[in-house]
N, C-alpha and C positions, 0 to 999 in steps of 0.2 A: 503494501500500499504505500501511498505516496506520503507520508505520515514526515517530513524531513524538512527543514527549513537550511541545515548549512549544507553547502557542498565539498564534502573532504575530496583532499587532492586524491586523484586516481593515477595510479602512474604502474608500475612491472605488475600488480596485478591485471591489469587491464590485456585483454588477449587482444593479438590481431588475428583478425580471422585473414585465410589465406585465400577461403573459395569463393562462393556467390551464390546464395539462394535467393531464390524471385519470391519475396513474401511482399509482393504487393497485394491490397487488399482491392477486394472487391466494391465499386462504389454502392452505395445505399440511397438508393432515389426518393423524390420526396421529402425529401427534409424542409426546405420553403413550405408547402402547400402546410404539413405539419405544425411549422413555426407561427402560418400564419390564421390557421383553426385556432390559436389561443386568444381571449378575447381580452380589451383591459379591466383588472380589476381595482373601478375606484377607490374602494377604502384600502385595500391594501398602498397603489399609489400616493393618498392622502400623510401615509407614515415616512415616506422618503425624505429623506434629510434637503431643509431647503434647496440646498447647490448641486443636489443630484437630480432633484427635479425643474430645477430652473436650466439642470444645462439642456436636459431636452435626449442625453445619449448613458446608456451603461457600461461604462468602462471596464471589458471582461478582461483579464488577466491569464493567459494561459503557457504551458510549457506546450505545445504539439508534439511528443515522442512518444507514445503511451496507447497505442490503437486498443480496442475501436472507442477510449474513453473520447481520447483529442490527440489526432495525428491530422498530417499534409498528405491532402489527396494527389490526385493527378495531380490536378492544375496547379500544385501546392497551397491550396487552399486548408487554413485551418478545422477540420469538420471531425464529427464523432458525436457521440447521444451525448455523452455531457456536455461539450457544446452547445449542440441542439436543443438541447434543456435547455442552457442559460439563456440561450438566444429565445426561446418562446417565454421565460421569466422577465426577459427585456419586455417582451410585448404588452405580459399582462400588467407590469407596472407602467406602458405608455412611453416606454422609453425605447430610443434607437439600438439597438448595439453593435459596440464597436469591438471587437476582438483584440486584442494585442498577445504577439509572440512573446514571451520572455522564457530566462532559463528560468528553471525552478527555484532556485533559492536566492531570486529575484523578484517575484510575487510579493512574497508578505511584506516585506521592505516598501516593496511599490503602494499594497495596499495601505499599509501606517501611512506612508506619507501623502495620499491622496492620491496619486497618478491613476491608480485602479480600483474601481469601487467594486469588486467584486474580484474571489480570485475564482475560477473553475476549472479544475486542475489534480482532478481525485486526490483529492486532500485528505486522510484521516484524520477528523477529529478524535485527540485526545484533553487528557484532563491540563497535562502542560501548554499544550499550543493554545488553549485556550485562556492561556493568561494573557495570549497577546492578540488572540483575535476572539471574535465573536464567530463562529460556524452554523448554518443551516442544516442541519440533520436532510439529505434527500436519499439517500439510498443505504445500501448496506452489501460490504464486499467483505469477500474472506480470503483466504491464500490458498492457491489451489497450486498444485505442480506438475508438470509434464518432465515425460521423458520419450524417449521413442519407442514405437511401434510393442518391440519386441523386448524390451525392456523388464525389469523384474524390481527394480529401483521399488524402494517403499521411503516413504519421507519420516515414515518412527524411527527408521534404521539405515541412516545415511549415510554413519562413518564412514572417511575415506574415499568419499563419492566427490566427485568435482560438480560441482551448481553454480549454474549462470543467473546472475543477478543485475538488474540493475541499478546502478549506483545511486546512492542515499535515499532509495526505497525503504520502507519499512522490512523487507528482506535482506536489503544488505546491510541495514542499521539494528536490528533485532531480531527478527528469525532467526539465519543461520548462525550469526556468531552465539546464542543463547545453543542451536544445537549444538553448536561442534566445542562450544564448553562441556557441554554436558559428554560430549563424545571421550574429550580430554581428562574429564574427571572419571571415567569410568575405564580407563585403561587402554581406551579405542586413537584410533586415529584420526586427528580434526577432519572437516568438510573443508575441500579445495574449495573456498567462495571464490569466486571469475567474476569480476565486474565488468561492467560493459557502461560506454552513455548513452544507450538508448535498450531497448526492451526488444527490439527487433534484434539487437545484436545479438543479445542473451538468446534469443531465440534459436537463431544462427548456427549458433556453437553446438547448440542440442543435435540440430538436424545436419551438421557440419560432422557429427561424432567427437566433437574437444570437448565435451559436459557431457556429465551423464543426465543431468535434468536441468528445468531450472524452476525456479518459484515466480510466480506473482500474483497480484488479485485474480481474483476467482475469474471476472467478464475480461481482463487482458487473456488470461489461460487459456479458456474456453475459447475464446473467438479465432486466438491463433492455430488452437490443435481442429477448427472446426474448415479452416482455408487451407489448411498444410497435407489435404487430401489423401488421410493415413499415416502421413509419418509420423505423426506425435499421441499419444493417449494422454488421459489424466491418471496418475497413480496417487491412491489416496483418496480420502476425504476433504472436504474443504474446513477449512479450521479457522480460529483466531476470527473469525468473524467481527466487524469492526463497522461504526460509520462512517460514509462519506458527507463532507462538509463544504456548501458553498461557502467561501475565508469572508468577510468582512470587517471594515474597521470594529473596533471595541466600544461597545454603549454610548457609536453611531447614531441608535433609531433604525439601522441602514436591517440590520440582521429582522427586525418584526416587521418589516414593508414585504424582505424577500422569503420570509415564513408565510406569510398570509396569501402574495401573489403565490408561490407554489403550492400550498393547500388548494388552492382555486385550480390549479391546473390539475393538480389530484383528485379531485371532485369531478371535473369538467371531464374525465377522460385523457385528456389533450396529453395529461403523462404519460400513462399507459401506454399510446399509442405511441412515443417515441420510446422508451423504450424496449417494445416487443420487436419493434422495428428494426431493431441493433439486437435482438434475440439476448437481451441481458433484463428482461421483467421478472426474473426470479428475488433478484434483491431490490425488489422496489417495495415501495411504502405506502402506509393508508394514512400516517397521520406521519405531519411534517413538524418538525420539533426545530428550540433550539438550546444547544450547547450540550446533547447529548448523553456524551463523554462523562459529562460533568454531574449531569444527573444523573447515569447512571450509579456513577463512584459516590453518590453520597445516598443514594436509595442503599446501599454496601452495608453504609456505613450505620 
């Protein structure tokens, strides 16, 4: 999951691929019509911070290298179900969506500095991150491993394996280090974590046989599996399910406007139509909330 704020140095750990795999994505048509189906939610628009309302624009920051959530299509445009939902959200708020490409680590400071109104880039909402921003919970994603179709990889017993991940994701910063540490503590070989600057390159490493498996958010992994014509398969069950959140400036009032607008999209079916078109409906929600990670943590206390 993209629960990340700071981009670590990626040096010798990055595998430079010598082969080439066609990981081009099939075009998903009808996005403009689905976005246009959203209607203005006057109550939500009335909650917008005045400067955003006056601008008439929803400035959306994204790092489009995480298909199918957000990525570049064959025309070089930033697309994906995450961005399609953000564009529909803009329509519901009576704003014109403008999508800005950014490196992932620059999105948070750009929101805090007022350059972006919202971050739509598969952010995982965590209690720690809620100290900096507010997150409007719009989707539940878990972690899913994938491996070659003939593989017997087991994510619960991956000691000594080479596992490809995208740098600075949850899989890089948390999941694989914790699994590897458990291997070492048990006297087994560490997991060899292979870092890549994009999810596509992590997938390529597995297809080319240079990694045993890759770990990614469930919609990302399952979409990659579906488009690679039987070369990969899911291994293990989806686990560590956590909330995706649209990131907005903390305490600005933006979260309340986004929540109400998204809830309207859920209620009128626009939200479900977008998720279903991309084949990611299984993580959809019926109730949109704010700072779900903090609320969950409080309920446990």
